[in-house]
C-alpha distance (Angstrom), angle and dihedral (degrees) to the residues before:
residue distance angle dihedral
M1 . . .
N2 3.83 . .
D3 3.86 99.2 .
G4 3.82 104.3 108.5
C5 3.78 92.8 -32.0
K6 3.84 114.6 129.5
W7 3.76 133.4 -165.8
I8 3.83 106.6 -117.1
W9 3.70 137.3 -172.3
T10 3.76 140.2 159.7
P11 3.80 119.5 -72.1
D12 3.78 129.1 -118.7
G13 3.83 95.8 69.2
Y14 3.78 97.4 -71.3
E15 3.83 89.6 141.4
E16 3.82 86.1 73.6
K17 3.82 94.7 54.1
V18 3.84 128.6 83.6
N19 3.75 133.9 -120.4
I20 3.80 95.4 16.0
Y21 3.84 126.0 163.4
V22 3.83 116.1 -160.3
H23 3.82 130.0 -174.9
F24 3.79 120.3 -143.0
K25 3.80 126.2 -170.2
T26 3.84 137.8 174.8
S27 3.71 136.7 153.6
F28 3.78 141.0 -151.9
T29 3.78 136.5 -172.7
I30 3.79 129.7 -127.2
E31 3.74 116.1 -170.0
E32 3.79 93.4 -157.8
C33 3.79 120.1 6.6
A34 3.80 109.6 -117.1
T35 3.78 116.5 -131.4
A36 3.78 100.3 177.8
S37 3.81 93.2 82.0
A38 3.75 135.0 28.4
Y39 3.76 126.2 -105.7
T40 3.79 110.5 -126.8
F41 3.79 126.0 -165.8
K42 3.83 118.3 -159.1
I43 3.81 117.2 -166.6
S44 3.79 141.3 169.3
A45 3.78 132.1 173.2
D46 3.74 146.3 175.3
S47 2.89 105.2 -100.5
Q48 3.87 114.0 -20.9
Y49 3.80 142.2 -13.6
A50 3.77 142.6 -172.1
L51 3.82 121.4 -162.4
W52 3.79 133.3 -151.3
I53 3.85 127.0 180.0
N54 3.79 119.2 -165.7
D55 3.89 89.1 -10.4
R56 3.75 92.5 -56.7
F57 3.75 119.7 118.8
V58 3.85 111.7 -118.0
N59 3.77 109.2 175.3
Y60 3.78 145.8 -53.7
G61 3.82 140.2 -155.9
Q62 3.75 132.0 96.0
Y63 3.79 114.2 -141.5
A64 3.83 113.8 -111.9
D65 3.72 101.0 -101.5
Y66 3.85 143.1 145.6
P67 3.83 130.6 -101.5
D68 3.78 90.7 -107.5
Y69 3.80 94.3 38.0
K70 3.79 104.4 54.2
V71 3.77 118.3 178.2
Y72 3.79 125.7 -157.7
D73 3.78 130.8 -159.3
T74 3.81 124.1 -130.1
L75 3.83 111.1 -148.1
D76 3.77 128.1 -174.0
V77 3.82 103.9 -133.9
T78 3.79 99.3 165.8
D79 3.81 92.7 120.6
Y80 3.84 91.2 54.6
I81 3.75 97.0 56.0
E82 3.79 120.1 95.1
S83 3.80 138.1 -174.7
G84 3.77 111.6 -93.0
E85 3.81 125.2 15.8
N86 3.81 117.1 4.2
K87 3.79 124.6 -167.0
I88 3.83 125.8 -149.0
Y89 3.80 118.9 -162.0
I90 3.82 125.0 179.8
L91 3.74 131.2 -178.0
A92 3.82 109.0 -154.5
Y93 3.77 127.4 -172.2
H94 3.80 133.2 -160.9
Q95 3.79 118.7 -164.8
G96 3.77 95.4 -172.9
T97 3.83 94.3 -173.3
S98 3.76 121.2 91.8
S99 3.80 117.3 -123.3
S100 3.81 140.0 154.7
T101 3.80 90.7 -72.5
Y102 3.80 102.4 35.4
T103 3.82 139.4 44.5
T104 3.78 113.7 -152.1
G105 3.79 113.3 -105.0
R106 3.74 138.1 166.1
A107 3.80 112.3 -69.4
G108 3.71 111.3 -112.4
L109 3.81 150.3 129.4
L110 3.86 126.7 -139.6
F111 3.80 127.0 -174.7
K112 3.73 148.0 143.3
L113 3.79 137.3 -177.1
I114 3.81 116.2 -139.3
N115 3.82 132.9 -170.4
G116 3.75 108.5 -166.5
T117 3.85 101.9 -49.6
D118 3.79 95.1 -23.9
I119 3.80 121.4 102.6
I120 3.82 106.3 -139.7
V121 3.79 99.0 -179.1
Q122 3.82 135.5 -13.3
S123 3.80 142.5 177.2
D124 3.76 114.4 -77.0
S125 3.81 139.4 118.2
N126 3.79 90.9 -65.2
V127 3.80 90.8 72.1
Q128 3.79 116.0 97.4
C129 3.80 120.3 -129.4
A130 3.78 140.5 -178.2
V131 3.74 132.6 -175.1
S132 3.75 105.3 -118.4
T133 3.82 114.2 -104.2
E134 3.84 91.5 -175.0
Y135 3.78 95.1 63.3
K136 3.76 119.9 62.5
N137 3.82 104.8 -116.3
G138 3.79 129.7 -159.8
P139 3.80 130.8 33.9
I140 3.83 112.0 -11.5
E141 3.78 132.9 149.5
M142 3.78 118.2 -50.8
V143 3.74 124.0 -124.4
S144 3.77 84.9 -143.4
G145 3.82 136.3 -39.8
Q146 3.79 86.9 -98.2
L147 3.79 98.7 51.6
G148 3.81 106.8 33.1
Y149 3.75 129.0 -138.9
A150 3.77 132.6 6.4
F151 3.85 118.8 -135.9
E152 3.79 141.7 -116.7
Y153 3.84 120.5 -170.2
D154 3.84 123.9 -170.7
A155 3.78 110.9 -167.7
T156 3.79 91.5 -172.1
K157 3.83 89.6 72.8
I158 3.85 98.4 56.4
E159 3.84 92.1 109.9
D160 3.79 92.5 48.6
N161 3.81 93.4 77.5
V162 3.83 113.3 121.0
W163 3.80 110.8 -149.5
C164 3.79 124.9 -149.6
D165 3.79 140.4 155.2
A166 3.80 115.7 -70.9
V167 3.72 118.4 -120.2
V168 3.77 127.2 -133.0
V169 3.72 110.8 -114.0
G170 3.82 101.3 179.8
T171 3.78 146.2 -61.5
P172 3.81 126.1 -85.3
I173 3.77 118.4 -83.5
R174 3.81 91.6 -157.1
L175 3.73 129.7 -7.1
T176 3.83 125.9 -164.1
E177 3.75 129.1 -179.6
R178 3.81 115.8 -115.1
P179 3.80 105.7 -79.5
I180 3.85 97.5 -156.6
Q181 3.72 133.8 42.0
K182 3.83 124.4 -79.7
L183 3.78 116.7 -106.2
I184 3.79 118.6 -101.9
I185 3.76 115.3 -125.5
E186 3.81 107.8 -143.2
D187 3.78 131.1 -158.4
R188 3.78 119.9 -78.1
A189 3.76 115.0 -66.2
P190 3.86 111.6 -117.0
A191 3.84 108.7 -91.2
T192 3.75 115.8 -153.3
L193 3.81 120.7 -174.7
I194 3.84 105.9 -134.3
A195 3.86 102.0 165.0
Q196 3.74 136.4 19.1
G197 3.78 142.4 164.6
V198 3.79 144.3 120.7
Y199 3.80 127.7 -65.5
K200 3.81 144.2 -165.8
Y201 3.80 125.2 -153.4
D202 3.78 118.7 -118.6
R203 3.83 103.6 -109.7
A204 3.83 89.4 -135.6
T205 3.83 88.3 66.7
V206 3.83 98.0 52.2
N207 3.79 91.4 113.3
H208 3.73 97.2 34.1
V209 3.77 128.6 104.5
T210 3.80 120.7 -85.6
A211 3.86 92.7 -102.6
E212 3.83 93.2 58.1
K213 3.81 93.2 42.8
M214 3.82 90.6 54.4
Q215 3.80 94.0 42.8
R216 3.77 92.9 52.7
A217 3.80 101.6 35.5
Y218 3.81 119.8 122.7
M219 3.79 108.0 -113.7
S220 3.77 124.9 -162.0
A221 3.81 117.7 -169.5
R222 3.87 120.8 -131.2
E223 3.69 130.4 -174.2
L224 3.79 111.4 -103.9
G225 3.77 93.6 -113.5
H226 3.79 91.5 55.7
I227 3.83 93.8 62.2
A228 3.79 99.1 27.9
P229 3.79 109.0 30.0
T230 3.80 96.0 -176.0
A231 3.79 96.7 48.1
G232 3.78 120.6 113.1
P233 3.76 124.8 -121.6
A234 3.82 120.8 -50.2
P235 2.99 135.9 -69.7
Y236 3.81 87.5 54.4
A237 3.80 122.6 -160.0
I238 3.80 107.9 -141.4
S239 3.77 116.1 -149.8
P240 3.89 139.6 139.4
D241 3.79 85.8 -93.2
S242 3.83 94.5 51.2
P243 3.81 109.1 28.2
L244 3.81 122.3 -174.5
C245 3.75 106.6 -116.9
V246 3.85 107.2 -160.8
Q247 3.72 124.3 -160.0
A248 3.76 109.9 165.9
S249 3.77 138.2 153.4
C250 3.76 108.0 -128.2
D251 3.78 144.1 137.9
D252 3.78 105.9 -137.7
G253 3.79 100.8 11.3
V254 3.78 151.7 -94.9
Y255 3.81 127.7 -56.4
L256 3.82 124.9 -153.5
I257 3.78 127.6 -172.1
I258 3.79 114.2 -155.9
D259 3.84 125.1 -163.3
L260 3.81 115.9 -150.9
G261 3.82 88.3 -164.7
K262 3.85 95.6 -116.8
E263 3.73 143.2 10.4
T264 3.80 107.9 -56.4
A265 3.74 137.2 178.7
G266 3.78 123.9 -158.5
L267 3.79 147.2 83.2
F268 3.77 123.5 -31.9
D269 3.78 110.9 -116.3
I270 3.83 130.7 -176.2
L271 3.86 133.8 178.5
I272 3.85 110.5 -170.9
Q273 3.80 143.1 152.4
A274 3.76 117.6 -151.3
D275 3.79 143.3 136.5
R276 3.78 118.6 -71.5
G277 3.82 111.2 -82.5
T278 3.81 95.7 21.6
V279 3.77 106.8 151.9
V280 3.77 119.5 -137.8
N281 3.78 112.6 -164.9
I282 3.81 110.0 -159.6
G283 3.85 124.2 -155.6
Y284 3.77 126.3 175.8
G285 3.79 132.0 -171.5
Q286 3.80 148.6 146.6
H287 3.78 102.0 -111.5
L288 3.81 146.6 10.0
A289 3.74 97.8 -125.5
D290 3.85 89.6 132.9
L291 3.84 90.0 48.1
R292 3.80 84.4 -105.8
V293 3.72 136.3 49.7
R294 3.86 111.3 -68.5
T295 3.75 97.1 -121.9
S296 3.84 98.1 162.5
V297 3.81 124.2 42.2
G298 3.81 128.2 149.2
G299 3.73 93.8 -13.7
R300 3.81 93.1 -52.1
C301 3.79 117.4 129.2
F302 3.80 118.2 -151.2
T303 3.71 95.6 -175.6
G304 3.82 147.7 98.8
K305 3.78 135.0 -171.7
Y306 3.84 131.9 -137.6
I307 3.83 124.2 -174.6
C308 3.79 114.9 -158.8
S309 3.85 122.4 -124.3
G310 3.82 94.3 -150.0
R311 3.79 92.6 -130.3
G312 3.72 100.8 128.7
I313 3.78 122.2 -86.6
E314 3.84 108.1 -0.4
H315 3.75 129.2 -166.7
F316 3.76 125.2 -154.1
T317 3.82 129.3 178.7
H318 3.83 120.8 -178.7
F319 3.81 106.1 -142.3
N320 3.77 98.8 173.0
K321 3.77 101.4 80.7
R322 3.80 134.8 8.2
F323 3.76 124.8 -117.9
G324 3.73 115.7 -133.7
C325 3.81 107.1 -162.1
R326 3.74 150.0 105.3
Y327 3.82 98.0 -141.1
I328 3.81 132.7 51.6
E329 3.77 118.7 -162.3
L330 3.82 120.6 -164.0
M331 3.81 123.4 -167.1
I332 3.73 102.4 -171.6
E333 3.85 114.9 -168.3
S334 3.80 93.4 -139.6
G335 3.75 140.2 67.7
E336 3.88 96.3 -141.5
F337 3.78 126.1 56.8
D338 3.78 141.6 114.3
L339 3.81 115.3 -124.2
Y340 3.84 114.1 -161.1
Y341 3.84 95.1 175.3
A342 3.80 142.1 -15.7
G343 3.81 118.1 178.1
V344 3.69 143.8 77.9
L345 3.79 138.6 -51.5
P346 3.84 100.9 -142.0
T347 3.80 114.3 -128.6
V348 3.86 113.1 -151.4
Y349 3.77 131.7 -173.1
P350 3.79 106.0 -133.9
V351 3.80 118.9 -118.3
T352 3.81 123.8 -179.3
N353 3.79 97.3 -148.6
V354 3.78 133.1 31.5
G355 3.75 117.0 -167.1
R356 3.77 120.5 -117.6
F357 3.79 124.2 -146.3
V358 3.77 122.8 177.1
C359 3.76 123.8 172.5
S360 3.79 140.5 160.3
D361 3.77 94.5 -89.5
T362 3.86 114.9 75.9
L363 3.83 91.0 -161.9
H364 3.74 91.4 60.2
N365 3.80 91.2 44.9
K366 3.81 88.3 55.9
I367 3.79 92.3 46.0
H368 3.78 88.4 53.1
D369 3.79 94.3 50.6
I370 3.79 95.7 46.1
S371 3.88 90.0 46.5
I372 3.85 88.1 58.1
D373 3.85 90.8 47.2
T374 3.80 87.9 50.8
L375 3.77 92.9 49.2
R376 3.82 92.5 49.3
L377 3.81 93.1 48.5
C378 3.81 86.8 59.4
M379 3.83 96.9 50.4
H380 3.90 114.9 90.6
E381 3.76 125.2 114.8
H382 3.79 86.9 -12.6
Y383 3.78 135.0 -17.0
E384 3.80 108.1 -62.7
D385 3.76 133.8 -167.4
T386 3.81 100.2 -128.9
P387 3.81 130.2 -4.8
W388 3.83 90.4 -145.7
R389 3.80 112.8 52.0
E390 3.81 107.2 14.9
Q391 3.89 119.0 0.1
A392 3.84 84.5 -159.9
L393 3.83 130.7 152.1
Y394 3.85 114.0 -127.2
S395 3.79 124.9 170.6
M396 3.78 93.9 -132.2
D397 3.78 94.7 48.7
S398 3.74 93.8 42.4
R399 3.82 94.7 48.6
N400 3.83 88.2 66.8
Q401 3.77 91.8 43.1
I402 3.80 98.3 45.5
L403 3.83 91.8 47.4
C404 3.79 90.3 51.3
G405 3.78 89.1 47.2
Y406 3.80 94.3 55.4
Y407 3.86 89.1 58.3
T408 3.79 97.9 41.4
F409 3.78 105.3 33.1
G410 3.82 107.4 17.9
E411 3.80 84.0 -142.2
Y412 3.85 119.9 147.8
D413 3.79 107.3 169.6
M414 3.79 96.6 78.5
P415 3.88 94.9 44.0
R416 3.77 91.5 49.4
E417 3.81 94.0 48.8
S418 3.79 93.8 42.8
L419 3.86 86.7 55.4
R420 3.78 90.9 47.6
L421 3.85 92.5 51.8
L422 3.83 90.5 50.3
A423 3.81 90.9 49.3
M424 3.77 91.2 51.1
G425 3.81 87.0 62.2
Q426 3.82 94.3 62.8
N427 3.85 110.9 135.7
A428 3.75 131.8 -148.6
D429 3.84 90.0 -94.4
G430 3.80 89.2 60.8
L431 3.82 95.2 -111.0
L432 3.79 124.4 116.6
E433 3.77 125.3 -114.8
L434 3.78 111.4 -97.0
C435 3.86 90.5 -111.4
A436 3.73 136.7 9.0
P437 2.91 135.6 -92.6
A438 3.78 87.6 13.6
K439 3.78 151.5 103.6
V440 3.77 110.7 -135.1
S441 3.81 129.3 170.1
V442 3.81 93.3 -128.6
T443 3.78 138.5 39.9
I444 3.80 133.3 -163.2
P445 3.88 113.0 -130.7
S446 3.77 95.5 -155.5
F447 3.83 91.2 56.1
S448 3.85 89.5 63.5
L449 3.84 89.1 56.0
Q450 3.80 90.3 49.5
W451 3.84 88.5 53.6
I452 3.79 87.3 64.6
L453 3.80 89.6 51.7
E454 3.81 88.0 50.9
L455 3.80 91.6 49.1
Y456 3.87 91.8 50.5
E457 3.82 91.7 49.0
Y458 3.83 90.9 48.5
V459 3.78 90.1 55.8
L460 3.80 92.9 42.0
Y461 3.82 93.0 54.4
S462 3.81 99.7 34.2
G463 3.76 103.3 32.2
D464 3.82 88.5 -137.6
L465 3.83 103.3 153.5
D466 3.77 91.3 163.8
F467 3.79 89.1 68.1
A468 3.77 92.0 42.3
Y469 3.82 89.0 56.5
E470 3.80 91.9 45.6
M471 3.82 93.2 51.4
W472 3.84 96.1 40.9
P473 3.86 95.5 96.4
C474 3.79 91.4 54.1
A475 3.83 91.9 49.5
E476 3.73 92.2 47.0
K477 3.81 92.2 51.0
I478 3.78 89.3 53.1
I479 3.77 92.1 54.7
A480 3.78 90.6 45.5
A481 3.74 90.3 53.8
F482 3.80 92.6 54.1
W483 3.83 90.5 44.7
R484 3.81 89.7 53.8
N485 3.79 90.8 46.8
S486 3.79 90.7 53.3
R487 3.80 88.9 65.0
G488 3.70 94.8 -148.9
R489 3.83 96.6 -41.7
E490 3.73 125.6 121.8
L491 3.78 94.9 -130.9
V492 3.83 118.3 58.5
G493 3.78 115.6 -116.4
S494 3.74 124.0 -134.0
W495 3.78 116.1 -89.6
S496 3.79 103.9 -109.2
H497 3.76 104.4 139.3
N498 3.76 95.0 115.2
S499 3.83 142.5 -17.1
R500 3.81 92.4 -81.5
Y501 3.81 92.9 78.8
W502 3.78 116.4 75.0
N503 3.81 111.5 -168.8
F504 3.77 94.3 -150.9
Y505 3.79 124.2 155.4
E506 3.81 106.3 163.4
W507 3.82 141.6 -34.9
A508 3.84 96.5 -87.0
P509 3.78 120.0 114.9
G510 3.77 111.0 -75.7
L511 3.72 94.8 9.2
D512 3.77 101.1 82.5
G513 3.86 94.7 90.1
N514 3.83 97.6 -96.2
Y515 3.85 99.9 88.4
M516 3.81 111.6 131.9
N517 3.79 93.6 -21.2
D518 3.78 88.5 142.4
V519 3.82 92.2 61.4
R520 3.81 101.7 29.3
D521 3.79 108.9 109.7
K522 3.82 104.3 -139.6
N523 3.73 91.8 -155.8
N524 3.81 94.4 53.2
K525 3.77 112.6 102.6
E526 3.82 92.5 -153.5
N527 3.80 97.2 77.9
F528 3.81 110.6 117.3
D529 3.82 133.8 166.0
A530 3.76 116.3 -154.5
P531 3.83 94.2 -149.5
L532 3.79 91.2 52.7
S533 3.81 92.4 49.4
C534 3.82 88.8 49.9
F535 3.78 93.5 49.8
Y536 3.86 87.9 48.1
M537 3.84 89.2 53.3
I538 3.82 91.7 47.6
A539 3.78 90.8 50.7
L540 3.82 92.3 47.6
L541 3.81 91.9 50.8
R542 3.80 90.5 49.4
M543 3.81 92.0 49.0
I544 3.73 90.5 52.8
K545 3.78 90.5 55.2
L546 3.84 93.3 44.5
A547 3.81 88.7 50.1
K548 3.78 92.6 51.2
W549 3.84 90.9 48.3
L550 3.72 89.5 51.8
V551 3.76 98.3 48.8
S552 3.75 95.3 90.6
Y553 3.83 94.1 30.8
T554 3.78 98.7 82.1
S555 3.76 139.5 20.3
D556 3.78 96.7 -153.7
D557 3.81 126.4 116.0
I558 3.87 95.8 -79.3
D559 3.71 108.0 108.3
F560 3.76 100.9 -153.3
M561 3.85 93.2 179.4
E562 3.75 88.2 57.6
K563 3.78 90.9 47.9
S564 3.80 90.4 49.6
S565 3.80 91.1 52.3
W566 3.87 90.5 51.5
F567 3.75 91.9 51.8
E568 3.84 92.0 46.1
M569 3.82 89.2 54.6
L570 3.79 91.0 51.1
A571 3.76 92.5 46.5
S572 3.83 89.7 50.3
G573 3.71 89.7 55.7
V574 3.87 92.2 52.7
Y575 3.77 90.2 47.0
D576 3.83 93.6 50.3
S577 3.79 92.6 48.2
F578 3.78 108.5 34.7
D579 3.83 101.1 73.3
A580 3.79 95.4 46.6
A581 3.73 92.4 46.3
F582 3.82 100.2 48.4
W583 3.81 108.1 21.2
D584 3.76 115.1 113.1
S585 3.79 106.6 -164.4
S586 3.78 92.5 -169.4
K587 3.80 91.6 58.6
G588 3.79 97.1 33.6
V589 3.85 90.6 -133.0
Y590 3.73 140.5 80.8
A591 3.77 122.4 -87.9
T592 3.76 117.9 -128.5
Y593 3.80 102.4 -135.3
I594 3.80 144.7 27.4
V595 3.80 107.0 -158.0
N596 3.83 118.5 -170.3
G597 3.76 90.2 -17.9
E598 3.82 96.5 -49.5
R599 3.79 126.9 107.9
T600 3.78 110.4 -123.5
D601 3.74 129.4 -138.2
H602 3.79 93.4 -117.9
Y603 3.81 110.8 119.7
C604 3.79 124.5 177.1
Q605 3.74 143.2 168.3
L606 3.78 93.4 -121.9
A607 3.82 95.8 62.3
N608 3.76 92.3 46.1
A609 3.77 93.8 45.5
L610 3.82 91.4 49.2
A611 3.77 91.0 49.3
L612 3.78 89.1 56.4
Y613 3.79 93.6 42.9
A614 3.80 91.3 50.0
G615 3.81 93.3 49.0
L616 3.78 92.6 -118.7
V617 3.78 97.5 129.3
P618 3.80 115.2 93.6
E619 3.80 114.5 -118.5
E620 3.80 93.7 -109.4
K621 3.83 92.4 56.0
I622 3.83 99.6 43.9
S623 3.78 93.9 92.0
T624 3.80 93.0 47.1
V625 3.85 93.3 49.4
S626 3.78 92.5 44.1
N627 3.80 92.3 51.8
A628 3.83 91.4 48.2
L629 3.81 90.6 48.3
A630 3.74 90.8 56.3
Y631 3.79 104.0 32.5
D632 3.84 111.4 18.4
K633 3.82 103.0 104.8
S634 3.78 92.1 -170.1
L635 3.80 92.1 69.3
I636 3.83 113.9 95.5
P637 3.81 102.9 -111.0
V638 3.79 125.8 -122.7
T639 3.77 120.0 -106.0
L640 3.77 122.1 -128.3
S641 3.80 93.9 -88.1
A642 3.83 95.1 56.6
S643 3.79 96.1 37.7
V644 3.74 91.2 97.0
F645 3.84 90.6 69.8
K646 3.75 91.4 49.6
Y647 3.78 94.9 48.4
E648 3.77 94.1 45.7
A649 3.76 92.5 46.2
L650 3.83 91.0 54.5
L651 3.79 96.3 40.9
M652 3.83 90.5 50.4
Q653 3.82 83.4 71.3
G654 3.78 91.5 65.1
E655 3.84 129.1 -114.8
R656 3.86 93.3 -28.0
F657 3.83 94.3 96.6
A658 3.81 98.9 26.6
Q659 3.83 93.7 104.6
Y660 3.77 90.6 47.9
V661 3.86 93.5 50.9
I662 3.82 94.9 47.5
D663 3.77 92.4 46.0
E664 3.78 91.8 51.0
I665 3.85 90.9 50.2
A666 3.76 88.0 50.3
D667 3.84 91.4 50.0
K668 3.82 99.5 43.7
W669 3.81 101.4 35.2
G670 3.77 93.4 33.1
N671 3.74 89.7 55.2
M672 3.81 89.6 58.7
L673 3.76 90.5 51.6
Y674 3.79 91.8 50.1
Q675 3.78 89.0 55.3
G676 3.80 89.7 56.1
A677 3.82 101.6 -96.0
T678 3.83 116.2 167.4
S679 3.81 89.2 -178.8
F680 3.76 130.5 23.9
W681 3.83 121.5 -95.4
E682 3.83 135.0 -119.4
T683 3.79 89.9 -117.3
E684 3.78 137.0 -4.5
K685 3.75 90.2 -100.2
G686 3.78 88.6 68.9
S687 3.83 118.8 -168.4
W688 3.82 93.6 -4.6
D689 3.81 94.7 65.0
F690 3.77 123.7 95.8
D691 3.82 93.1 28.8
N692 3.80 92.3 -50.8
A693 3.77 94.7 -45.6
G694 3.77 100.2 103.7
S695 3.77 116.6 140.7
L696 3.77 120.9 -122.8
C697 3.82 91.7 -158.8
H698 3.72 117.7 47.8
G699 3.79 124.6 157.8
W700 3.79 96.9 -143.6
S701 3.82 88.9 67.4
A702 3.82 93.7 70.3
V703 3.77 86.9 91.0
P704 3.84 97.1 122.7
L705 3.85 87.9 71.4
I706 3.81 88.9 68.4
V707 3.84 92.2 53.2
Y708 3.81 93.0 44.8
Y709 3.76 97.3 49.0
K710 3.78 104.1 30.1
Y711 3.74 100.7 38.4
I712 3.77 109.2 20.4
L713 3.81 97.7 38.3
G714 3.80 91.2 27.3
V715 3.83 93.0 -137.1
T716 3.79 111.7 170.9
P717 3.86 135.2 163.8
A718 3.83 104.2 -78.0
E719 3.79 117.8 -119.9
R720 3.77 120.7 -94.9
G721 3.73 137.4 141.4
F722 3.86 126.8 -45.0
G723 3.78 112.8 107.8
D724 3.82 111.8 -78.9
Y725 3.79 91.1 -12.1
K726 3.78 127.3 66.1
F727 3.77 130.5 -161.6
K728 3.76 143.2 -167.1
P729 3.78 130.0 172.2
L730 3.84 109.3 -98.9
R731 3.75 122.0 -111.4
T732 3.81 116.6 -172.7
S733 3.79 105.0 164.3
L734 3.78 118.2 130.2
I735 3.81 95.0 5.3
T736 3.79 109.1 145.2
A737 3.77 126.9 -163.5
E738 3.82 112.8 -122.3
G739 3.77 125.9 -144.3
N740 3.79 123.9 -18.2
I741 3.76 115.7 4.5
Y742 3.80 92.5 -142.8
R743 3.81 93.9 65.9
L744 3.75 114.8 86.9
K745 3.80 116.6 -145.0
G746 3.70 112.7 -114.4
K747 3.79 96.0 -146.5
A748 3.80 125.0 56.1
L749 3.79 117.3 -121.8
H750 3.73 118.3 -124.5
V751 3.83 116.0 -152.3
N752 3.80 114.9 -149.5
I753 3.79 120.0 -165.8
S754 3.74 125.4 -155.6
P755 3.84 135.2 163.2
E756 3.77 87.1 -94.7
G757 3.78 94.6 55.1
F758 3.80 133.7 -91.1
E759 3.72 139.2 -62.1
I760 3.79 137.3 -162.0
Q761 3.72 118.6 -127.1
């Protein structure tokens, strides 16, 4: 990719600006199209691209990378090449502002077309470019701090583009071929009109952003026949074969609310015919709790804008950012137009296998299926928390998702590369960035420890010791950071040195990082958090296993036996100190915090679940703590994200708590289904949580999959080859639960794979 290929951009310093769309075009001639060898197009951009050849859309989607770790796509474009003149057109985008999904790099585009070993055309100063006049460039409203900018597109300005020669802005520092598969763009999601009428804007919002104008507009319902006389009965399915022909008398315009049928993630797509200058305001959301799409919440703007050219039926797809939504709301500033489609082109990460789970309880079968849908909606360029509000990679969130994915997909590329992206965000203090690839003002110390747990589980399920060895330095630096933070003590203290460290554990009361901050003396060495000490212990135990697996892997100067001994010593110190520090004999449970040397009266399920999960509970107290975890109503309950630790801690005790766990899953996840969920929520409060910004699709809530596959079916990594531990990639397709779902199997299943298929022993 480096041979003669140059990073190019537009002149006049636009590489220093933010939210910039740039067109690039070039052409080449082929006297007779060769068929003996394929035509391959290689491309990379900061921060996004979409490619057309001979006016046919080819593909889009820059991998989520870093400025010094640039990734390029390799696309087979053989079917797009013709004899004679061929035209290449690329729309490139530069965000230029760091967020939770992007780290600011230098604006640029890099590409070349190859036939066999011959370079047909490549990026250099001979390529023509033009700063887009259709897109609104520069600082505009943000979708969210995690996702970056919204968009506005004015199709009347297409002919205003001024073309010039591109300029060379540098050569790649490091280029890597895309490590995971490209997304598949599926056919349009069904778009059903479920509400319509006319609207007027609130005069107080005249100068506000689109999201606030839509949120506060006055909406007056109309029967479908009143605004579209030729339409059939409601609800009306809008498609190119059955367009919605609107003829309405109104002052400001017509609103339409479109249901995609279920939670969907993909590219906004519209097909419309309207007068020149007609403004289409686009809102998207997950629910209609406000009797409209919630376009504006907490400064976030879930909107876009399209202005029609007036040149017949026009088609627009926004390739820059995905929409995560169920509903599309249009406020069209006109009373006459024909709408052929407005909705989403779903984008799906391809997986070869999807696990199958069938049991005697139809509710659990449905929970299983919706958990898989939730998981897949949060798989794109990496695992992401929610496709709606953030699309960000966190180690806490992704740990749940990746573990579920091992059981349901047997897919290891995305987990490996998600872990790699997180590791690349390691800072000088040894902790990881909050998200990856990202630059965020805060980080959560416990998330770095959970990354070690993720790394261990990846090796456990994949057997990939190469990656374990590659990631070892990052993991070791994390442990060293916590050891330094302990300042000679056996328990690790909370990270309270400055505002960068957010001592978050989950969204339960008192666990969101703000508990007793007003009285905690940052200079007092006796500030301890039980969850953090548990995560530290978990990480140490996983490091011990990783070190032992790596002992015979390499003959270099890393003494993994010595490393293992060091971690064993640290783990012994935590074990010897934890119970005495946090045990409250009067309550029969562990307290959550020690603040300024005093044990607090905060008691929660998470701390006690983690203590069991980490092996920190003395044998004589395991039964007491387990009973309290299940039945003590005074303990602050875990939320959906942390429920995995509670369930695993209980199920580690055998079948005793199996009925309890299964019943709680039926209650909590079933309740979401009864409220109409087509994907599982961020928390049980749904859209009303987080000041009305709660997500109704969150990958960490696929937790039931772990219980179904690991404990009910008993699926484990099969045994094969590395020292005392043996591995085999998981295969879960076509496994069916037998008998009553509430009975855990006593013996784990080992899945063996051969060229002829697989069998369960």
